[in-house]
Steps between C-alpha positions, in 0.01 A plus 500: 500500500675680787658328799562635844819675389354642181629206297373409158449136398584343169483130416758325286268202447776239546434274796798333669473125519500460875205735543292339229312273737402788723370694200303202378340446843395866518347481151321176584340688792408774254736747666662705224875541529794647300830320507831687504349836595752777462477793749612853417515816709319817404795606283486180300809341664497127543466395865430129500340203333241305693452130421122537491250782546141442604319720245278779630703518823836629618591152620793307357617143550869413531613142511832336600526192290775227544692660217541818710598315818772301313646818347520670843662202676 
């Protein structure tokens, strides 16, 4: 799949704990998602890792759980 900047997507398949509830709700609504979606540019260089990707789209979901807020504070 190609993103707006020519990025390639590859899933690691290992969901992070804080996003698990979001993933489960999407699946309960029969919306297919991929957790921990890695994004690469057209040369294969790693760009980012999205918390959740809605399959069949170029949309990603990022969450900011309590664990992240505590680490930043």
